SEKOL-580254 format. One record per residue: x, y, z of N, C-alpha, C in turn; residue in three letters. Coordinates in steps of 0.1 Angstrom, whole numbers, padded with zeros to 4 digits. Atoms other than C-alpha are relative to their C-alpha. Example, Ala and Ser with C-alpha at 12.3 -4.5 7.8 and 13.67 -1.06 7.14 Angstrom:
% SEKOL-580254
n_east->0009	n_north->-0012	n_up->0000	ca_east->0123	ca_north->-0045	ca_up->0078	c_east->0009	c_north->0012	c_up->0000	aa->ala
n_east->-0009	n_north->-0011	n_up->0000	ca_east->0137	ca_north->-0011	ca_up->0071	c_east->-0008	c_north->0011	c_up->0008	aa->ser
% end
This chain:
% SEKOL-580254
n_east->0008	n_north->-0007	n_up->0000	ca_east->0000	ca_north->-0003	ca_up->0000	c_east->0011	c_north->0014	c_up->0001	aa->unk
n_east->-0004	n_north->-0013	n_up->0001	ca_east->0012	ca_north->0032	ca_up->-0009	c_east->-0002	c_north->0008	c_up->0011	aa->unk
n_east->-0005	n_north->-0013	n_up->-0011	ca_east->0021	ca_north->0063	ca_up->0017	c_east->-0014	c_north->0006	c_up->0000	aa->unk
n_east->0011	n_north->-0012	n_up->0003	ca_east->0000	ca_north->0084	ca_up->0001	c_east->-0013	c_north->-0004	c_up->0001	aa->unk
n_east->0012	n_north->0003	n_up->-0007	ca_east->-0034	ca_north->0065	ca_up->0011	c_east->0002	c_north->-0007	c_up->0016	aa->unk
n_east->-0002	n_north->0005	n_up->-0012	ca_east->-0021	ca_north->0058	ca_up->0045	c_east->-0009	c_north->0015	c_up->0008	aa->unk
n_east->0006	n_north->-0009	n_up->-0011	ca_east->-0046	ca_north->0079	ca_up->0070	c_east->0015	c_north->0013	c_up->0008	aa->unk
n_east->-0009	n_north->-0001	n_up->-0008	ca_east->-0022	ca_north->0108	ca_up->0087	c_east->-0006	c_north->0003	c_up->0012	aa->unk
n_east->0004	n_north->0006	n_up->-0013	ca_east->-0044	ca_north->0105	ca_up->0115	c_east->-0013	c_north->-0010	c_up->0004	aa->unk
n_east->0009	n_north->0010	n_up->-0007	ca_east->-0061	ca_north->0084	ca_up->0139	c_east->-0002	c_north->0009	c_up->0011	aa->unk
n_east->0004	n_north->-0001	n_up->-0012	ca_east->-0084	ca_north->0095	ca_up->0165	c_east->-0007	c_north->-0011	c_up->0010	aa->unk
n_east->-0003	n_north->0007	n_up->-0012	ca_east->-0090	ca_north->0074	ca_up->0196	c_east->-0016	c_north->0004	c_up->0008	aa->unk
n_east->0004	n_north->-0008	n_up->-0009	ca_east->-0121	ca_north->0082	ca_up->0215	c_east->-0007	c_north->-0012	c_up->0014	aa->unk
n_east->-0004	n_north->0006	n_up->-0011	ca_east->-0120	ca_north->0066	ca_up->0248	c_east->-0015	c_north->0004	c_up->0011	aa->unk
n_east->0015	n_north->-0003	n_up->-0006	ca_east->-0156	ca_north->0064	ca_up->0260	c_east->-0002	c_north->-0018	c_up->0011	aa->unk
n_east->0003	n_north->0010	n_up->-0008	ca_east->-0169	ca_north->0038	ca_up->0290	c_east->0008	c_north->-0004	c_up->0013	aa->unk
n_east->-0013	n_north->0004	n_up->-0013	ca_east->-0137	ca_north->0037	ca_up->0313	c_east->-0012	c_north->-0003	c_up->0011	aa->unk
n_east->0004	n_north->0000	n_up->-0017	ca_east->-0158	ca_north->0049	ca_up->0341	c_east->-0012	c_north->-0009	c_up->-0001	aa->unk
n_east->0010	n_north->0006	n_up->0001	ca_east->-0188	ca_north->0030	ca_up->0330	c_east->0008	c_north->-0015	c_up->0006	aa->unk
n_east->-0010	n_north->0011	n_up->-0001	ca_east->-0165	ca_north->-0005	ca_up->0331	c_east->0006	c_north->0000	c_up->0014	aa->unk
n_east->-0004	n_north->-0001	n_up->-0017	ca_east->-0150	ca_north->0005	ca_up->0365	c_east->-0010	c_north->-0001	c_up->0013	aa->unk
n_east->0006	n_north->0005	n_up->-0012	ca_east->-0182	ca_north->0007	ca_up->0381	c_east->-0007	c_north->-0014	c_up->0002	aa->unk
n_east->0004	n_north->0020	n_up->0001	ca_east->-0195	ca_north->-0030	ca_up->0367	c_east->0009	c_north->-0007	c_up->0006	aa->unk
n_east->-0014	n_north->0010	n_up->-0010	ca_east->-0162	ca_north->-0039	ca_up->0383	c_east->0006	c_north->0003	c_up->0015	aa->unk
n_east->0000	n_north->-0001	n_up->-0012	ca_east->-0169	ca_north->-0026	ca_up->0415	c_east->0014	c_north->0010	c_up->0000	aa->unk
n_east->-0009	n_north->-0009	n_up->-0001	ca_east->-0141	ca_north->0001	ca_up->0409	c_east->-0003	c_north->0013	c_up->0001	aa->unk
n_east->0003	n_north->-0017	n_up->0000	ca_east->-0137	ca_north->0037	ca_up->0415	c_east->0005	c_north->0005	c_up->-0014	aa->unk
n_east->0005	n_north->-0003	n_up->0013	ca_east->-0145	ca_north->0056	ca_up->0381	c_east->0023	c_north->0001	c_up->0000	aa->unk
n_east->-0015	n_north->-0003	n_up->0011	ca_east->-0103	ca_north->0067	ca_up->0379	c_east->0007	c_north->-0015	c_up->-0003	aa->unk
n_east->-0007	n_north->0007	n_up->0005	ca_east->-0092	ca_north->0033	ca_up->0381	c_east->-0004	c_north->-0007	c_up->-0015	aa->unk
n_east->0010	n_north->0001	n_up->0014	ca_east->-0117	ca_north->0028	ca_up->0349	c_east->0014	c_north->0004	c_up->-0008	aa->unk
n_east->-0011	n_north->-0011	n_up->0007	ca_east->-0093	ca_north->0057	ca_up->0336	c_east->0013	c_north->-0003	c_up->-0002	aa->unk
n_east->-0015	n_north->0008	n_up->-0001	ca_east->-0061	ca_north->0041	ca_up->0343	c_east->0001	c_north->-0013	c_up->-0005	aa->unk
n_east->0001	n_north->0013	n_up->0005	ca_east->-0072	ca_north->0010	ca_up->0328	c_east->-0001	c_north->0003	c_up->-0019	aa->unk
n_east->0002	n_north->-0002	n_up->0013	ca_east->-0080	ca_north->0028	ca_up->0295	c_east->0013	c_north->0005	c_up->-0009	aa->unk
n_east->-0014	n_north->-0004	n_up->0003	ca_east->-0047	ca_north->0044	ca_up->0296	c_east->0012	c_north->-0013	c_up->-0005	aa->unk
n_east->-0009	n_north->0008	n_up->0000	ca_east->-0032	ca_north->0013	ca_up->0299	c_east->-0004	c_north->-0009	c_up->-0013	aa->unk
n_east->0008	n_north->0010	n_up->0012	ca_east->-0054	ca_north->-0003	ca_up->0268	c_east->0012	c_north->0010	c_up->-0008	aa->unk
n_east->-0005	n_north->-0011	n_up->0014	ca_east->-0039	ca_north->0031	ca_up->0244	c_east->0010	c_north->-0007	c_up->0000	aa->unk
n_east->-0020	n_north->0001	n_up->0006	ca_east->-0001	ca_north->0023	ca_up->0251	c_east->0001	c_north->-0013	c_up->-0004	aa->unk
n_east->-0002	n_north->0014	n_up->0005	ca_east->-0007	ca_north->-0012	ca_up->0243	c_east->-0006	c_north->-0003	c_up->-0018	aa->unk
n_east->0004	n_north->-0003	n_up->0015	ca_east->-0024	ca_north->-0001	ca_up->0212	c_east->0013	c_north->0007	c_up->-0006	aa->unk
n_east->-0006	n_north->-0003	n_up->0005	ca_east->-0002	ca_north->0021	ca_up->0204	c_east->0015	c_north->-0001	c_up->-0001	aa->unk
n_east->-0012	n_north->0008	n_up->0000	ca_east->0028	ca_north->-0002	ca_up->0208	c_east->-0001	c_north->-0006	c_up->-0013	aa->unk
% end
């Protein structure tokens, strides 16, 4: 695939981390932390 057809930007909308945490009886901040960990794994 040519570089000319690759996207120059990618958006990742992080939604639902707080709901995930509440569903697992965790504080909302822990859901946000887990979301950051997942984002880092995706980027790597």
